[in-house]
N, C-alpha and C positions, 0 to 999 in steps of 0.2 A: 800416686804411687805407694804413698804409706798405707792406703787402703788395701792394695795389691799384696804388699808385703805382710800385713797382718793376716790376710787370707792364707797366705803361703804358711806362716807360722802356725796358724790354727789347724790347718789341714795337713801339715807335713809335706808340703809340696816344695821340691828342690829344683831350682833352675832360674835363670835369668834371660833366657832367650826371648827375643821381641815377639815371636809367634805365640809362645806360651803365655806371656804377659797380656797379649791382645785377648786371647781366649778367656783368661781370668777376668779381665775388664768386662767383656760381653756378659759373662755369667753373673758378675756383681750387678751390673746395671739392670739385667732382665729379671733378677730375683724378686724384686718387690712387685712385679706385675704378675698376672695369671697367664700370660702369654705361653703357647706351646713352644717347646725348644727342641731342636734336633741336633743332638751331639754326634759328630762324624769323625773317624779317625781309625787307624789300624788297631788290630787286636793287640791288647797289652799296653796302650798308651794312658789309660787311666780314665776312661770316659766316665765310670761309675762315680768317681770322685767329684766330677763336675756336676753331676746330678745331686749329690750330697751338698756341695756348696750351694747351689740353687735354693734347695729346700731350707737349708739351715739359715739363710739369709732372708727368707721370705716370711710373709705374714702367716704362713701355715707351719711354721717351724715346731709349734707345740702339737700338732696333730701328725697323725700316722705317715710314715714313708715306707714304701716297699718297693723292692727291685725285683723284677721279673724277667728272666732270660727266656724269650720267646723261642729260641732254638732248642731248648732243653725240655719243652713240654710238648708231648705228642700231639699230632694234629687233632686226633679224634676227642682229645680232652681240654684242649687250651680255651675253647668256648666256655666251658663249665668252670675252669679254673678263674677266668677273667670276670665272667658275668653271673655265675651260679647256675644251679639247675634246680628243677622241681622233683619231688619223689616220683620215681617209676618213668622218669623222662627217657632213660636209656638203661641197657642191662647193667646191673650194679648199682644204680641209683637208689639206694635203699632208703634214703632219707633226702630232705630238701638240703641245700647247701648255699651258703652265700659265697658270692664271688669277691674278687679284689676290689672291684670297683664299688661295691657295697660296703666292705669292711674298712676301706681307707677312705670313706666319704669325709671331705674336708681336708684331707691331706695331699700327698703326692704320690704318684705311681711312675716308677721308672721302667720302661720297657726296653730292655737290652736286645740287640740283634733284631730289630723291628723288621729287617728285611727278610726274616725267616717266617714271618706271620702269614698263615694261610689267607688266601684271597677272600674266603668266606668270613673270616675273623676280622679281616680289614674293614669289610663293609659295616660290621657291628661297631668297630673302633670309630669309624668316621661319624656315625650317628652320636656317638657319646661326645666327641669333639664338637660336633656342630650344635647339638641340642641338648646335650648333657643327659640323654636318655639311653635306656638299655632295656632288653627283655632277658629274663633268664631262659636257659634252656628247658623247652618242654613247657613254657608259659606263655600266655598271650597278654599278660599285664605288663604295661609300661612302668618302669620305675625310674626315678630321677636320681642323679649322683652330681656331686660337686667335687671333683676330682682334677688336680692339675697333672697333665700328662707330659712327661721329658721322655724322649725316645733317643736311642742310640744305635748306630750301625757302623759296621766296617766295610760296607758294600757301597757301590755307586747307586744309590736308589733312582736317580734320573735315568740311569741306564736300565735298570731293572723295569721302569715304568715303559720304556720303549720296547723291552722284550715281552711285555704283557705278564711279568712276574710280580708287579707291585702296582696298586691303584694310583693313578696319576692324581686324582682329586685328593686322596689321603697324603700324598706326598706333599702337595703344597699346603695342605692344612697342617702338617706336622712342622713344614720348614718355615713356620712364621718367623723364628729366630734361629739361624744356624750358627753352631759353634763348631769350629774345626780344631781339633787337638792334634798338635803337630806330632809326627813321628820321631822317634829318638835321634835317627841319623840326620834329621834336620835341626837338631839342635845340639850339636857336637861339643858345644862349650859347656854344656850342662852334664856330660857323661862323666868326667872326673869327679865332680861334686856328688853326684849321685851314687857312684860306685863307693866313694870314701864314706858317705853317710850309711849305706848298707853293711859295709864291713865293719864300721864301728858298732852297729846294732847287734851283728852277729857276733862280734867279739865279746859284747856284753852278756848275750844270751848263753853263749858256750864257755864263758869264763876263761877267756884266752886273750892273747895280744892281737891286736888289729894288724892286718897285713899292710904291706906298702908295695907300690909298684916302681921299678926303676923307670928311666925316661923312656927307653925303647919299649917297654911293655905298656906304658902310658900311651904312647903314639899308636901302638897296636890296637889298644881298647878304644880310642877315639875313632880309628878309621874303619873298626869292624861294622858291617852294615846294620846289625841288630834287627833282623826280621821279627823277632818277638818283642822288641821295644823294651820298656822298662820292666816288664815281668821277666823277660829273659835276662837282663842285666842284673836283677836282683837273684835270680837263680844261680848265675855264674858266680856272683860275689859269695853266695852262701857256700858253693862247692869249694872255691878256693879257700875260704876262710877254714873250712873243716879239713880238706885234703892237701893243702900246700904243704911241702916239707920245709920250706924256709919262708920267713915272715917278709923278707924282701924278694918279692916275685919279679922274676926276669921274664924277657918276652919268649924264651924257650919254654919255660914252665907254664906261661899263660896260654901258649898255643895248645897245650894238652886239653885245657878246658873249653877253648872256643870251638864250635862245631865247624866241619869243613863246609865251605861256602859251596852251594850248588854250582855245577858248570852251566853256564848260561848257553842255551841251544841257539846257535846263530844260523841254522840252516834256512834256506829261503822257504817262504811260505806263500801260499796264494793270497794275493791282496784282494780284499772285498770289493766287488764290483759297485760301482756308484750308478745311481739314477736307474736301477733296474729292478726295483720292487723286490718282492720275495724271492725271485728267480736269480739273484745275483750270484750266488755261489755256482748254480748250475751253468749260468752264462759263461762265467770265467773258465771252468773246466772245458766247457764245450770249445771255447775259443783256442784254448791250449791244444786240445785235440786235433782241432783243424790244423793248427800250424804244425803239429807233429806229422800228420799226414802229408801236408804239402812238402815238408822237409824230406820225408822219405820218397816222395815222388820224385823230388829234385835229385836226391842221391841216386835213384835207380836210373834216371835220365843221364846223369854224369858217368855212371858205370857203364851204360850201353855205349855212350860215345867213346869211352877209353877201349872198349872191347873192340869196336869197329877200327879205331885208330891203330890197335896192335894188329889186326888182320891185315891192314894194309901195309903196316911196317913193324914186323915182328922184333926187330932190334930196339923199338921204343920201350919194351918191357924191362930193359936192363938199365933205363936211365933212372937217375934218383928221384924224378917227379912220380914214377910209377911205383918203385920200390919203397919209398918213404911216405907215400900220399895216404897210406892207412887203410884204404879200400882195396888195395891190390897186393897185399902182403903175401897171400898164398899163390898169386898167379905167377905161372912159369910157362914160358912158350914151349910148345912141344918140339923135341929135338929130332925124333924120328918120326917120319909119316908111314911107318910100316903098317901100322893098325889104326886107320883113320876113324874106324867106328866104335873103338873102344874108349870109354871114359874112366880115368882114374878116379878112385874113391873120393880123394880129397882135393881134386883139381877141377877147374871150370872146363866146360866143354868147349873145344876148339875146332874150328872147321879149318882143316889142313890146307884145302885147296883154295887159297885166297886169290889165285890169279882170276877166277871167275867173277870176283866182286871188283867191279870198276868204281863204284861209288856207293854212299850210303846217304840216306835222308833221314833225319831225325823227325819223327812224327809226334806232335803233342797230343796225347790222348785226352779226349774231352772227359769232363767230369759232370757234365749237365745231364740231370735225370731226364728232362724233356727229350733230349737228343737220343738217349738211350732207349726210352720209351717208344720214340717214332721208329728207331731201328728194329726194335723187336716187332712192332706191328707189321712193318714192311716185310720182314722175314716170315711171319706167321702168313701173311697173304699169299707170299710167293710160294710157300710150301703148300698151302691148300689151294692154290690155283685161282685166287680171288674169292673163295667162298668165305663169305663173312661169318656164317654160323660156325663152321668148322674152325676158321681162325680165332673167333672169340673163345670157343671151347678149350682151345690150345692154350690161349693166353689166360684163361681163368676169369675172363670178364664177361659181362652181358653183352649181347648183340647190339643193345641200344647203346651202351658205353663205347663199344667199338666204333660205331657210327659217328658218335659225337667226338671221338678222337681223331677219326678220318677228317672230319671237317677242320678240327682244331689245328691239325698238323699239315692240312692241305695235301693229304695223300691221295694220288690218283691210283685207282684199282687197275 
């Protein structure tokens, strides 16, 4: 524990949370080896500090250390930046250039945001990690390097490998020793200490008195989610130190500096289909469409049933079941049979002479494609008096296909 505290003092790390202490302990233990380390954590948690700790406590501490942000280098030039290039290897390459793996030979290279690295560059990096070899852009000569690689990411690299955005073999090669840096919201007990440290530093810088928080403001500070983590907390501390009108900051004053939290969208979404391969989303949407069609068909069937019930007993239209049911709000029974053939623009068509309707029978319409196809073939044969050639032409199929369908559906001509 004394060793962890000395690391905190040396690198200015504030906090006593268990997750933070464990991450520092792993960094200290792995520093004396040459193992590749993958540091993961949200943006702003201080991943680069851990890479500096590992380098400073290693046998390479007197050799170069360089931090490279893979997301800030354009895809077309990142190979040249990391591995160098030969003169004339691409437009603008007016001279040969050494890459980072050559200039930092014997030292440590920190690859931040490794998840942003292009797939082609990932293959080159994998060769460096496995064999210590690389080739300059535009060259065929294999060169050796002795560089320790520490990578960092704010992404879920394992998920990226499943999506084909990150090489799986490189992921497992980088993830030899994983270090997870906790988010600030997961170490709430450290927030007041960090804030106080930042405020004291800014008071010294701007030659002013350090601000203080009252109890309500302190609770607000602790319970804020801090999506930007330590970086955001430091920025807020600087703003308040410069702009606060009173050195004792209240919750009302603090609220002016904290960004409004985004509203969480809790609308339902399509759940990903399981065990359906690459067509999972399509299958989910198709199932929902089928359900919508069957629900619509059910509503139409119920509407027809209500319609015939009213024809048999018009007084039912005034009952609450029909007026409040939702589907018959606009339905009104005809009061005068004077114009039985005229349909009002906004009213459903009503057969006035219901005395001729003794009963009705609900017919369930088939949705089978095969039944519909058989029905069409029978109609075409009947229309053309059994002449297959004419019937096939009318159906838009060949005579051979028609013959096969006749046997399939057992249709007698």
